[in-house]
N, C-alpha and C positions, 0 to 999 in steps of 0.2 A: 539635609536643610539645617542652617546655623540656629541652634539654640542658645538663648542669653544664659550665662553662667551664674552659680551661686544665688537661685532664685530665693526669696526669703521664705524661711521655714514656716511663716505664718500662711502660706497658701495651702497649709495641710488641708485636704478636701476641696478645696476649690482649685489646686493645683492640676488636678485631672482635666478639668473643663477648659483652665486657661490655657493650658499647653497645647491643647488641641483646636481651640476656638477658632473656627473659620478657616482652619487648613484644609479648605476644600475649593474646588473649582465649581463654576456655576454656568450658566449660559451667560456666554461671553457678551459683554457691553460691544455697542458698536466701536469699531474699529477707528480710533480717533487720530491716526496718521493716514496721509494721505498713500504712502506706497508707491509712489509715482516714478517711474523710470526718467522723467525728465529734469535734466540740472537746471536750476535756476540760476540767472546771473545776479548777484547780490554783492553789493559793496559793503564789505564788514569794517571800513576805516571808521574809526571813532578814536575819542580820546579815553584813556584808560579809565578814568573815575568820571562819573556823570549823575546827574541828580536821579533820585528815583522814580521821579515822573519822566525823565528824557529815557531811562532804562524801559520802562514800561512803552513809552513811543517806538523804541528800537525793537521792541520784539513783534510788531507788527510788519517788519522788514522780512522776517525770516520763519515766522509760523507758518506752517504747511508747506514749507519750500523745500527743496533737495539742494544742498549745497555742497558741491563736491562730494557726493556720496553720504552727507548726513542728511537725514531725512528729518524734519520737525513737525510736532502736530500742529493741528488749528488752534488748539487749547493750551493755553499757559497757566499757571497758577500764579497769581501776582498780588501783592499786598494791597490795601485799600488805603493806607496811610501814605504821606510823603516824605517819610524817614524810615530807615532802619536802625536796628538796635543790638548792640553787642550785649547780652543779659549773662551776668555771672550768677550762677544757682548756688544754692546753700541747702544743706539737708535739711528736709521736713521733718520737725518731730514734735510730738506730744507726750505729756505725762499723764494727760486725762483720758481714761479709758472711756468714759460716758461721753466724750466729745466724739469718739470714735463710732462708739453703738449708736448714739444719736444720728451721724451721717448715715449710718447704714441703714437705719429705720425711715428716714427721710427719703431715700432715693430707692429702697427696695421694701415695697407694700407689705409682702408677706411676712415682713419681721412681725408685725403684730399678730399673726396667726399661730404662734406657738408661745408658750410659757417657757421663756429663757431661764426664768429663775429656777426652774426643775431640771435643767439639761445642766449636765457633768461640764466641767471647762478643761481643755486642754490648754496649758501656757507653756511658753518658750522662752528661753534666753540665750544670750551668747555670752561668752568668756572674752571674746576680743571687743565687745561693746556692751559695757557695764549698764548702759541707759535702755540698751534695747529691750523690749518685750513683745509677745505675740500672743494672740489667744483665738482659740479656736472651738466651736460649739456645733452640735448637730442633733437635732431631734429626731429619735429612732422612730416614734411614729409616723411622722411626715415624709423624713428624709430631707427637709430643708436644712441648710447650714449657712454659718457665715464665720469669717476670719478676719482679722485685721492686725494690724503691727504699730509700732510707734512711729515707724517712717512714713506712714500713710498709705501702706497697701491696706486695701479693704475689698472683700467680695462677701455679696450677698446671693444665695443659690437656692431656687424651689425645684430644680429640675432634677428628679429622679435617675434620669437615664442622661448621663453627661456628654455623650458619645453621640454629637450632632453627625450625622451619617452623611460621608460624603457625596451621596448620590442622591441627596435630597434638594440641592440647591436647584430652582428653577428660575432665578432672574436674579440679576445683581444690578444696583445702580453705584456707580463710581462719581458721585458728585464732586469729589475733589478735582476729579479731571473732566469735569465737564458735563457729565449726566445730568439730566432733570426727571422729575416724576409728576404726574399729573393727579388729580382724584380719581381719574379712570384707573390708575393703578392701585387696585383695592383687590384685597384677600382676606379669605375667611379665617380668622383666629378662632381659638378654642372657644370663645364667648361671643362671636360675631364678627363683622366685617368691619375693617378698619383699613383706610387706603394709607400708601406710603407716606404722603406729605403729611398726613395727621400723626402718624408714629413718630415721624422725625421731630413734628413741631412739639410733641409732648415730651420727647426725650431731652432734646436740647432745652427747652423750659424746666425740666427739671434740675439739670446740671447747671444750669445758668442761675438757678434761684439758690441753690444749696451748696453745690460743689464751690461756686464761685468766692464767697466768703470763707470758706473753708481753706482754700488757697490762698486766702488773704487778697482778694480782689484781683490778683495779677493776671488772670486767662479767663477768656469765654470759651465756649466749647460748641463744636458744630459735627454733626454727624457727617463724616468723609465717605463713608462705603457701608452700604446695606444689602444684606444678601437675604432673600427670600427662600426659605427651606419648607419642604412639604412632608407631611407624615402620611406615609402610603396606606397606613392602616386606618385612619380615621379622616383622612382627606383635608385635616386642617393645615393651616401654615404658619409659620412663625418668623419673626424677623429679627436676624441677628445684624446688630450695627458696632461699627468701628466708629468712635468719637475721638477727634483731635482738638488739642487745645490751640488757640488763636491768641496771639500776643501782638496787642496794640495794632491791630489790622494784617498782622502776618501770620500765616497758618505755619504750625510745627507738624512736619510731616508724620505720618501714622506708622511708617515701615520699620522693621527691625534694623538689625546691624548691618552695615555694609562689609562686605567679606572678601578677602583675599586668598588664593591658594597658599598651602603651607610652605614657607620660607620667603613670603613675600611681607612688607610690612610699611606701614608710616609711622610717624612719632605721634598720631593722634588717631581716634577712633569717631566714627561719624553713627549716628544712630537716632531714628523717630520713638516716637512715645505713643502709646495708644490707651483709650478707655473701651472697655467691651460690655455690650450689654446683649441680652435676649429678651425679645417680648413676644410671649404665646398668648395674653390675654390683652384686651383693648387697655391702652393707658394705665400699663402696669409692667414694671420691669420685673420678669422672673428670674433674671440673673443680671448682676452688674459687677463689673471688676475694675479696680484701676491697674489692673496687670503688673505693675512694679511698685510704683510709691506715688506719693504726692511730691509737688514741685513748691519750691520756696526760692524767691528772689533777693539776693543780697544787694545788688547793684545793677545798673545799666549804663550804656554809652550810647549815645545817638549820633548817627551818620546821617547827614544830609545829602552826601555823595557816597555812591558803591561803585563797584567794578561793572563796566558796560556789558552789556550780554553780547554784543556784538564784538567788542574786544575778546570776551571769553570764549566764543565760537572760533575767533580767529587762531586763540592760542590752542583748542582742540584740534584744528586742523593741521596746525603746524607741529604739535607734539605726539599727536596719537596716530599711528599707521595701523589701519585695520582694514583687511583685506574684504571687498566686497560693501565697505560703508557701514553705516550704522542707524538704523531707523529707531529714533526715538519716541516712544508712545507719551510718556509721562514727563513734563519739563515744567519748570517756574523757578521764581524765587521763594525760596521756603527756608524755615529755621530748622537746623538739626541740632541734637546735642552730641557735644564735641568734647572729649575729656582726653588726657594724656593715656597713650599705649602703654599699660601697664607692663606688656611682654615686648616692648621694643628692645631691650638688652638680649632677651633670648631669638631675637630676629622673628618674633612672629607677631602676627597682627590679634589683639584682644578682641573681645565683646562688651558691650555696656555694662558696667558693674554698681549702676546706681550712683547718684550724685555724691561727688566728694569735694574735696577744696579745689579743684582745677576742672569744674565742668561747667561749660558755658553753652547757651543758646548763641548759634552764630546764623546769620542769614548766607545763604549760599546757591548758586545757580545750578539746579540739579537737571541733568539729562540723563533720562533713564529709558531702558528698553525693556520689551517684555521678555519674561524668563522662559526661554523655550527648552531649558534644561531640567525640568521635571513635568510630571504629566498634569493634564488638565484636572483630574482629581485631587491635586494637592497644591493648585495655584490659585492665590489670591491676587486682589488688585494691589497690594501691598510686598507681593514677592516680585521683584525686580530682576532683570539680567543685567549686562553690561551695563555700566552707570558712569556717568562722569561728572563729579562734584567740583565747581569752582567757588573756593571761598570767595563772598561778595565784599569782603572788607580788604583782604590783603592779594586775592588773585592768585593763591595757590591751587594748584589742579592737582585732584585724587582720582584715579584711574581704578575703579573696583569691578569685580565679577560678577557680581549681585548682591542682594539682600536676602536674610533669612525669613523664616515665618515667625509669627508671633510669640 
């Protein structure tokens, strides 16, 4: 699996957990594709650019359909608004260490359960970034630890056993791809029963209360994937959640880097971004990590018209020859992080390196298949197989072999 390069050294202590978080398979969610063998007669005739509302209406013509070997799911992720945006990002930065600690304390309840003033501090700096600093602390008695850096990475962790055993997952909910949960979906955590909707509501409220102003009120937050894990020794469960950002009604996908085999490359890279949490106790986050960094918006440009999804599908048909067709499981109009490919001169495809001067959120039509190249024990809902990304602003088509893990 492709892992992101040059992770911030502030992840010391948290990195073990973050790098393997949710790299596990679970009971598979209902198959969201029809997998029908019958091809449907669908007219893909459309203007290249259409309104966002017309694009939504066009999706009804292809969802659940098999069009010349291209199988589409019933559910598509679509924005709630009537516009799409190109968003220029800028590196998030703070000089205020207290600001970072206050954020950790707000989201990670166990921060209050240790005397951090008596815990020695590990600090870090970088020669290539004079304003960079990072801090890590671990309470030896309890095992609790936290770390953060000036770029907005932070992690609080109360879990002594950071290995979330891959065979523990008993159920998964992929809300991003149309799954739902009810109050009947209830599991016994370490201090009592809590339903999946209650866990989701608490987590989203925490992030939308505290992280929203921290990221300058540019984003809201939604649990996109939830994995129920069971501890065989005591019978308790915990909820591992992957949270995605939402920008003005449009979902920023939570997958990792889209990758190509060696020797293939594009001038740009595409990637999602996620926030990770684990809840072992009712209405308390036992672990939370931003995974990489916080995001800051420099500017945005609004688009009332975008690439037609029918036009995009027609282009896929015309330009991609694939024996046996493609069965797309996860599709929609999403935002991805896009930046210049720093390895293009070496004719190689780079992975996301953190926000720089040429990093954007761009709306794309994403058509992604299930990754069948890895075992169920290593597959999450954000690991995709063959994926076609069509930029919803300029219509450029990118054909990727898959996405990596978190």
